[in-house]
N, C-alpha and C positions, 0 to 999 in steps of 0.2 A: 652294677655301675650306678653312680649317683646321677640324679636328674634335677634339673632346675625347674622351678614352677613359677607361674605368674598369672595375673588376671588382667583383663582389659575390658573396659566398658565402652560400647559404641552407642552413642545417644544423640548424634547429630549428623544429618545427611544433607546439609543445606547447600553443598557445592554442586549437586546435580551430576549430569553426565560429563565425564572427562575422558577423552580418547587420546590426548597428547601427553602421555606420561610413560616412563619405562616401568617394567614390572618391579624393579628394585626401588623405585622412587615414586610409587603411586601416592597421590595426595590423600590426606584424611578427609572424611566426610563426603566422599564422592563415589560415583558408580562408574564402572567401565562399560556397562551396557544396561539398558532399561527400556521399557515401553509401557505406556498407559498407566503411569503412576504420577500422582501429584506430589508437589513439595509444599509443605506448610511453612509458615514463617518461623515456627519454632524448630524446624528441622525434621518434623515427622513426615513419614512417607505413607500415603494412602492410595488405595486403588481408585482410579478415576471413575466417575459416574458414567452411565451409558448415554449414548446419543439418543435423545428423545424428540420426536417430531411434535411440533406445536401448532399444526394447522388448525385443529379443532379449537384450540385455546385462543387463536389469533384471528378469528373471523372465518374459519373454515379453510380447507385445503385450497390453495390458490390455483384456480382453474384458468384465470385470465392469461398468465404468461404462457402456459402450455397445457394442452390436454392430450398431447401425443408425445411419443418418445422423442427426447432430445438427444441427438447423436453426440458421442464424445467429441469434444472440440467446439461445441456450442459456446459462444462467448456470453458470459454473465458479468455485469457490473452492478454494484449497489452503492448508494450514496444517501446520506441523511441531510435533507434540506431543511434547515431550521428557520424559524421566524419568517415564514413565507408571507410575502406582502407586508413585511414589518409587523406582522401579528405574532406576538410571542407565544400565543396559545396554539398556533397552527404550524405543524411540522409534518413533513412528507418523507416517506421512504421511496426513493427512486430505484426501480429494478429494471435493468436492461437485459433483455434476452435477444441475442443476435442483433437485429437492426431495429428493435422496437423498445421504447421506454414505457414502463407502467408506473403509475403513481398511486401510492397507498398513504392514507392519512394515519399518522401514528397517534394512538390513543393511550389511555392509561392501562396498566397491567399488560403491556406488550401486545396491545390490539393493533392490527393493521387492516384498515378498512379500504377495500378497493373503491377508488373514486370513479372508475370507469374511464379515466382520461389516459390516453396513450399518445405517443409521439413516434412517428415513423421516420427514422434517421435517413432512410433512402430518399426521402423527398428533398433532402438538402445536400445530396452528394455533389461533389465537384464534377465539372464537365469531364467526361471521359472515364469516370470511375464506374465500376459495376456494383451491383447490389452485394456481390460476394466480397468486394473490397470493404464495404461498410460493415458487413456481418462479421468479418474476420479480424477486426481491429478493436481494441479496447477504447473506451471513452475516458476522458478526464472531466471532472466536474468541479465547480466552485460556486459559491453564492455570496451575495452581499447586497445591502440595501433592499433586502426582501426578494431579490431576483436571482435567477438560476442561469449559470453560464456553462456551456458545453464545448469541449474541444475534441475533435476527432480528425485523424490524419486524412480521411477522404470525405469529410463534410465541411461545409462552411461553418465558421464559428457561430454559435447560436446563443441567443438570449431568450429565456423563457420567463414569462410573467403569468402568475396564477390569478385566475378570476374565480372568486368563491361562489359567484352565482352560476349555477349549472351543475357542478363546477366545470371550468374549461381553462385552457391555456392559450396564450398569445405567443407565437414563436416568431422571432425576428432573425433573419440571416444577416450577420454582421460582416461588414467589409473592413479589413484592416487597412487603414488609411495612413499614409505618410506624406511628408513634404519631400519633393525631389531635390535633395541636397547634392545630387551627383550630376544630373543632366545626362547628355549623351556624348559620345566621342565624335567630334566634328573634324578631327585631324588638322586643327588650326592652332598654331601657337597662341598662348594666352593674350599676348599684346599685339597680335597682328590684326590689321583692319583689311579684310578681304574685299576684293572687287566683285565677287560673286557670292550670292546668298544661297547656301545649301539649306535643305530642310533641317538638317541637324544643327547648323549654326543659328538658324532662325529660332529653333526651339530653345537653344541655350540662352540666347539673348532675352527672349520672352520670359524664360524661367528665372532670369536675373533681373526682372522688373521692367524690361523694355516693352511695355504694353501701353496702349492708348489709355490715358487716365480718365477718358470720358467713355463710360459704358452707355452707349446710346440706344441699345436694344436692337441694333441693326448690324448686319454683317454675317460672319461665319458662325454656324452652330457649333457650340462647344459643350462639353460635359463638366459639371462641377458637383459639389456635395453641400447639402444644407448643414446647418448647425447640429441637426439631429441625425446625421449619417445617411440622409436620403439623397439618392443620385437624381440629378435633373439636368435638362439641357436648356440653353438659352443662346441668343445671338449676340456676338461681340465683334466690334470692329478690329479685325486682325490685319487689314491691309493698309491702315493708316496709323499715324502715331510717330513716336520719336525715331524708330528705326528708319522709316521712309523719309523723315525730315533730314536725318543725318546723311543718307545716301543722296538725296536731292542736292545737298550743298557740297558734298565732297566726292561723289561718285565712288564711294567705298562704304563699307558697312562697319558698324562699331565692333570693337574687340571684346573679348570676354573679360577684360579687366575694367571696362568703363561703366560708370553709373550715371545714367542720363540726368537724373533729377538734381545733381549737384550744380548744374548750370542752367539757371532759369532767368528769364528777363525779370528784373525786380519790379517792373511796373505791371506787365501783363501776366506774369507767371508762366509764359510759354517757354517751351524748350529752346535753349540757345545753343545750337550746335557749334557755332564759332567759338563760343566761350568754353565749350567742353574740351576742345582740342588743346587749349592752353593749360589744362590741368594734367599733371603727371600721375598716372595710375600705376606705373611700373608693370611688372608681370605677375601681380597678385590677382587671382580670380575674384570677380565681384561676388557679393553675396548671392546665394542661390536658394531656391525653394519656393518660388511663387506658386508653382503648380502642386496640387494635391493629387496623389495617385493611389490607386489600389495596389498594395504591395504584391499581391498574387496575380494581378492582371494589369501590368503597367502599360496602358494604352495611351501613349503620349500624344498621338494624333487626335484622339477623342477629346482630351482636356485642353489642347492648344489650338485645334482647328488647322493644324499643319499636316498636310497629307504626306505619305511616303515614309513615315517613321515606323520602325519595326516594333511591334508589340512584344512584350516579354510576359509569358504566361507560365505559371507553375501549376503542377498537377496535384500537389498535396497542400495540406493546411497545417496550422499549429496543432501539435499533439498534446500540449499541456496548457493548463490555465490555472491561475491562482488569483484570489481576491485578497489584497493586502493594502494597508494605508489608504483605504478608500478608493483604490484603483483596481482595474483588472489587468493582470499581467498575462501575456501570451508568449510561448516559447516555440521557436522554429529554427532548425539548423543551428547556427551560431548566434542567433538574434533573439533578444528579449524586447518585446513591444509592451508599452504600458500606456494605459488610457489616461486622460486627465482625471483629476479628482472628480468623482462622479457626482453630479447633481441630477443627472438623468441617465438611466441605464442604456439609452439608445446611443450614447456617446462612447460605449465601451470599446468600439473599434477605432476611435479617433486618436491614433498614436502619433500625434504631431503637435507642434506648438501652434497656438491659435493665431498669434500675430504673424503677418507676412514678413519674413526676414528681409525682403527686398523693398519694404515700404519706407518712404521718406519720413513718415510720421510716427507710427507705432510698429516697431520691429523687434521688441524685446521678448526674450524667452522669460516666462514667469514660473514660479515654483509649482503651480497647480497644472501646468501644461502636460500633455502626453508626449511620448517620444519613442525612440528606437535606440537600443543599446546593442552594439555588436561586440561579442567576445571572440576575437579572432581565433584564439587557441582552442575554443570549445568545438569539438568535432560534431557532436549531435546532442542538442539539449533535449532531455527527456522529461524533466520535471522542474517545477518552480515551487518553492515552499516559503511561506512567510517566516521571517526570523527577525525579532527585534525591530529595528527601524528600517529594515531592508528585506531582501529576499535571498535565499540560497538557490543557486542555479545548478542543477545536476546535469552533467553531460556524460557521455560515454568515457571520457578521458580525464575527469576531474570534477571538483565542486568549486564554484565561485560564489563570492558574496558580493552583492550589490547593495550598498548602504548609503544613507544620507545622514544628516545630523539628528539630534535628539528630538527635533520637532516633527519628525515623520519624513517619509520619502519625498524628495524634492526633485523636480526636473532640472533645476539650475545647479544643484550641488549633490553629486553622488560620486562614489568611488567604486572601483572593481578590484577585488583581490582574490587570488586563488587560495582556498583554505584546505583543500585536500587534493592530492594527486590521484586518489582512488575514486573513479567515477562508477557509473553503473549503466547497464543497458536494460535494466529491469525496474522501471519506475514504480510498479505496483508493490515492490518490496519496501519502498520508502515509508517509514512510519514515524510520526511525531509522538514522542512520549515525554510529556512535561517539557523540560528545558533541553532535552536531547532529541536528535533525529537519527534513526537507524536505517541502514540499507544493505542490500546484498550486492556484492560485486563478484567478479570471477576469482578474486583472491581472498575472499572471506566476508564476514559480517562486520560492518563498520558502524561506529557511533561518532557523532560530532556534537559538541556543545561549546558555548562561548567560554573563553578562558576566564579563570577566576583570579583576580588580583587581591591586593590587600584591602581594597575598598569595594569589592564586589566584582561583577562581570566587567571585562575589558571590551569596549566597543570595537567591533571589527576584527577581533582575534578569536580564533577557534582552536580547539584541540580535537584531533581526529584519532580514533583508536580502533585497531582490529580486535574485536572482542572474541573472535572464534579461533584465532591463530594458536593460542596456548591452551585451548579448552576442547573444542570439537572440530578441529580442522579436518581430520580424516572423515568424520561423519558428514561434514558439510560438503567436502569434495566428492564423496560417494553419491550425493544426490544427483550430480551430473546435470543433464539437460533440464531436469525438473526445476532447477533454480530459475531458469528463464521464464517459467510460467507461474512462479510463486506470487503470492500476495500477502500483505501483512496488515494487522490492525492492533490497536493498543487499547487495553481495558484499564481505565484510570482507577477503578475501584479496587482492582487486584494488583495494580502497578505491574502488569505483565504485557509483553508483546507476544503476539501469536502470528507465526507465519504458516501459511498453508501451501503445500506443494504436492505434486502428483507423481513423483518418480516411483519406479518399482523397487527402489532401494530396500534391501533386506535389513531390518533394524538391527539384528544382533551382530555384534562385531566379534565377540568371543565365542559365540555359540550358545544357544539357549539351554541345551540339555534336554533330558527327557522329563516327562511329568506334566502336571497341569499347566505350568506356566511357560513351557518352552515354545519358541518359534523356530522350529528346526528347518533349515534351508535344504533345498535339494542338493544332491551331490553335484560337483562341478561337471559341466558339460565340455565335450571336446571342442565345441564351437561356441563363440560368444553370441548370446541371443540378441536380436535387435529389439531395443526398448523404445517405444514411442511415447512421448509425453504430449499432453493435451492442455490447452487453455481451459481454465475454469473447471478442472477435473481434479479434485483433491481428496485423498484418503489419508494423507500424512499431515501432522501438525507438529511444529516445533515452537515451544514456549521459551521465553527468556524472562526470568524474574529479575526486575531491576533492583529490588531491594537486596536480594541474595546474590545477584550476579551469576545465576545458575540457569543452565539449559536443561530441558527435559522434553522427550517426544511422546506424541500420541500416534496411534495407528487405528483408523476406523475399520472395523470388520465389514464384510459384505455378505448379504444373505445368499443362501444356496438356492439356485434357480429351481431345484426340485421341490421347493416349498409351494410352487405355483404350477400344478400339473397341467392346467389348461392355460393356453396362451402364455407360456412362461417367459418372463423377461430374462435378461442376462444379469449376472451378478455385477457387471460393470455399469448397470443402470442406477446403482446406488452410490452417490458421491456427494460431497460438499462442493457447491458451485461458487460460493462467495461468502464473505463475512462482513459484518458491519457492527457499529456500536449504537445500541438503542439509547433512548433518552431516559429510560426507566430501568430500575433493577429487574433482573430476570427472576420471575417467580420460581421458587423451589430450587434455586441454584445453591450449590454447596457453599459458596461465598456470595456476598453481594457482588454482582457483576453486571456489566452492560453488554457483553459480547454476544452477538447472535450469529447463527450460521444459516445460509440459504442452501437448501438441499434439493437434489433431484432424486425421485424414488418412484416406486410402483406398488400399488396395492389393489386388491380386487374390488374395493369399493369405489375408488376414484380414478383408477388407471394410473397414468403417469402424471405426477404432480410436482410442482415446485413450491416449497413451503419452508417456514423457519424451523430451526431445531436448535437444541442446546444440550450440553452435557449435564443432565439433571436426573436421569433415570436411575432409580434405586433398584431396578430389576437387574442392573449391571449387564444389560444387553444393549447392543446398538440397534437403531431403527425401530425402537419400541413405539407403538402407535400405528404401525401398518397392520392391515387386516388381511387374513387369508380367506380363500373360499371356504365356506363352512363356519366362518365367524372366529377362527383362531387368530392369534396375534403372532407377528414375526418376532422372533427372539434370537438374535444373532450374538453368540458369545464372543468374547475376545480375551486374549492373553494379557495379563498384567504381571510384570516382574521387574525386579532390580537385581543386578549382579555387582557385587563389590569388587574392588581392585584387589591386587595381590597383597596379602598381609604377610610380611616377613618378620615383624617385630624388631625391625632394624638389624636383623641378622639373616643374611641370605645363605649361610653355610650350614647351620645346625638343622637337623631333622627335628620336627616338632609334632606333637599330638594336641588335639583339642577335644578331650573326651567328654566335656560337659559344656553345653551352650544353653544359657538361659535367655529366653526371648520375652520381650516386654511389649504388650499390645493394649490398646484401648478396648474395653468390652463393647462390642457393637450392639448387643441387646439392651444396653442402657438407653439407646436412642428411642425416639418416638414416644416420649413421656407426655402425660396429661394428668390433670388433677380431677378425681371423682370422689365425692363424699368424704373429702378431707384427706384422702390417701393418694399417693402418686401411683398412676397406672401406666405400665410399660407395655406398648404394643409394637414390637420391632417389625419393620417392613423388609428386613434382610437379615442374613445370618453372618456371623464372623467365621472366617476361614483363612488360613495361611499355611502354605507349604514351604518347607526349607530343604535345601540340598547343600552339599559341600563338595569342593573339588580341591585336591592337593596338587602342589607343584605348578608348573607353568604350561599346562596342556591347553590347547586351543583347537581341538578336533571338532569342527563345526558339522562334520558329516555324521559321525556316530555318537558323539558326546559320551563316550564310554566311561569317562573318568568322573562323571557326576555320580554322587551317591543317590540312593533311593529317596524318593519324596517322603518327607515326614510331616504329618499334620501337627503344627506347633500351636495352633489356636485350640486350646482345650479348656473348656469352662471348669472352674473349680467346683468342689462340693458346694452346692447352693441351697438356699431355702426351698421348701417344697413348692412355693409359689413362683419360683424363678422361671422366666420364660424360656422355652426350649426350641422355638422355631418361629418362622415368619407368621405374623398375625396372631400369635398366642399372647396372652396377657398375664401380668402378675402385679401385685401390689406390695407396698412396703419398701423395705430397704433394697436398693438396687444391687446389693451383693458386694462388688468390688469396683474400685476405680481403675485398677490396672490388672490385667491378666498376665501372670508370669508362669511360664512352663519350663521344665527342665528337660533337656534333650541330649541324647548321646550322638557323638560323631565318631565314626570309625576311621582308621587309616592314619597315615602320617606323611610328612613331606616338608620341604623347605619353605613353602608358602601355601596359603590357603585362601580360597574364595568361598563366599556364601551367596546363595541365590534364594530369594524369597518371591513366591509367586502364587497366583490364583487365576483361574479362568472359568469358573463355574457360574451359571446363572444365579442371581439372587445372593451372592456371597461376596464379602469384601473384607478389607483389613485396614487397620490404622496402626502402623508399625512405629513404636516408640524407640526401640533399640534392642541390643542384645549384649550379653556378657559372656565372655569366653574364658574358661580355665585352661591355660596352656601348660604343657610339659615339654621339656626338651633335654637332650643330652648336655652334660656340662662341657663336653668337648665336641668339636665338629666331626 
């Protein structure tokens, strides 16, 4: 029988992980399953580096956050506070562990020096809140004008000022202040002049400017606020003035429509009640807002001196904060509060217009004033992010854009528009990456950026896209509850977003197969196990390469507790707790990158420690840097593999064979070169190794993986000069041998479709896969 023959070269894998494709239409240059493999810009696939602890390199293991075991569920937050005190050379890393903040000075070469300064959030908890409420909620941070601002659901909004002498911090509890533009319900029609003065109507009149214009310093004690947000009390004449004058003349009290100062004696300037009744005010309410209130503790009796008014107290506080356009923005429920353009950080809570709107002289709202914006349709505002001349407001049911003109945010001119119907409940997944902002929602991973027109970006218009729906929807949905605890960061040097999550989701979708690279799941159970997810407990990472538009996952391995025979920890004591972006390149990183990870771990030298880590270890083991009793090092291996999609060659009917597969790889032993005595000296610190398997047809037996072929070592060095290095630490001089290693490999079997798996899991071994070439044979007829 005649046979058709063909060749195909696979040399680009830049599309990353794709789970949303049928077996007969799987896209080129993608994988159907993978873990712990990097994607290079040229499409090459490499084994990732191991997770290496950096405590000794960054000022020693960090004992100040914790010297004891931190239970799963401990809350961690990290934030980089730059230009502290307007000093461009002073930058701090803020590390939050449960209810305490620790401050580290960021030096060169990724040094983090403990300043010894701490901040106990429980000292600023709201009335009625417990320490456990503070410990169990994440913070949000912002900075501007050299100062640091903190939002926490159960703490008063905080302003932190750094003092380099000592060093020390000054912490101010901010009150969110507003003008009372609403008043209280006095159950009186707007244009009615009642004969009896209730406390509610008395308050409304005074809030509309019916106050004694002469502050004599005598009378009832009332509360007010200074220009710099300080609360104070003083005496004010509350029983005399225009309200009493009006009643004396007419035996009734003014209505909520009247403005007293429009009727004055032209000679004396005194209130002319008789002239006021000749003015027609209709049923329009008079301007309101004379009184300034704490938004979260509206005590109208205290600010007016009128007894009997019910105080309105809220038990939570803003959970999000952002510094933008020279202002501090706070988010609470469906409200956005913004400070005036700051000249002094103590005014960060003054979210009101400075001029009294009931004044007869200066009542105008000006551009630099503070204010309050209500977005009625926003169910729960969880984050605010600066964007262009405004801010993006993220709520559980959508995203809104609050913008002003091109001159910056203005209290007198702003508009509100809904730019996405897809909101989020998970603010820590929101990541700014250049001109785009990404976030996780229940329906996928979304990206938003300003719309582009013929002449550039279009102000106020945005394009929102679900970037996971056609790529990794199944993978993303399988993360489950772990999505709600996830967090994200963006590394500008690599142009990649990294999300950390902690679910127990099994990475392989099609089944890893047997051999060195497999991640073989357990057989299905008759009952569904209960999976608990924790805050700040991460062993899984999902990367998105913005340049390639590709996703790929990592999974961090965890040490065997048997490595520690005395006082053994649990394998669950090893996890990534947070991530942040350093200001310096990470030393020894595979690429220039700024991304750092905060880890919780245990070793026999330091006990339980929190310290920085990065994927830089060329031992290709995780948690390298930890010591064992007896002086050994922890070396936790991990699986790295990629599995291709179903290759049918555009023909799903014919049975095919792939007898010869040529694999192309970079020679690992060419790395680690130096020059000595005029010759190039090669001292490799790891070895090349790569296994290959094949699987025919459309099998997906994740329990037994019987259809995978045997593992074949495809990284085989060619005949090399006698001085060619043969192992880790060995040296050779002269010609490096070859630039590309090519090996010829046989594949047995036949079928209508084929998949390939490339893998490695051993310590000290890695691969850089350039591609492969397959010689195909098939019957001429189906």
